[in-house]
Each structure stands twice: as structure tokens, then as C-alpha cells.
N, C-alpha and C positions, 0 to 999 in steps of 0.2 A: 504494500500500500504506500502511496506517495505521502510525503510529509504533509502534515496538517497546515493550513494557512494560519498566519499569525492573527491574533485577535484584532489588530489594527487593519487587517485586510478585509474584514467584514464590513458591510454597510450597516447603518443604524438599524434598519429593519431586520437584517439577518442576525445582528446581535440580540435584538429583542426576542426573536423567534427561538434562538439557541438558549437564551436565558429561561424562557418560559418552558421549553422542553426539558431543560435540566431540572427545573423546579418540579415538573411533573414526574420525572424519573425519581427524584428524591422522595416525593410524596408516596409513590408506589413502593419504594424501597422500605419505607417505614412499615408497610403491611407485612413484610416478612421476606425471607430469602428465596422463597419459591415463586415470587411474582415475576412475570415476564415483562421486561422493558425493552425487548429487542425492536419492537415497532418504533418506539421513540428514538432509539439509537439510529435506526435506518433514516429517520427524518432528519436528524442532525447530520448524518453523513451526506445526505442529499444537499443540504445547505452548504456543507463544506465543499462538495463537488462543484456547486454553482460558483462559489467564490474562487475556486481554483481555475475554472474555465474563464471567468471574468479577468483574472490576473493574467492568465496565459494569453488572452486575446489582446492585451495591451491597453485595455480601457481604463 
């Protein structure tokens, strides 16, 4: 897997979405170790992919 983009590479909207998803992951984590958070992780990975593509495009 490629390196993750730096936090400064994200737009304000992407930062807000990642923060909200991270909070949801933490809330689910409080429910116990058997709770699945893979769907939220995939959403964060998609946001990271968008940022990578934007950076690579030179925009």
C-alpha cells in the first residue's frame, strides 16, 4: 500500500469526513472487541485515495 497522505494534504471537507468516521469507529469500539468497523475503514481509505489522486494530478 502506498504511503498515506499527510494531514495537510486533505481538504477541509475531507478532514471533517475523516474526523467524523474516526469518531464513529471509536464509538463502535466502545461496544466491544467483536464489533466490525471495516466498513468505516474502507470509507477512510477511499478518502485517502481521493487525496492521493488529487496530489498526483498536480492540482
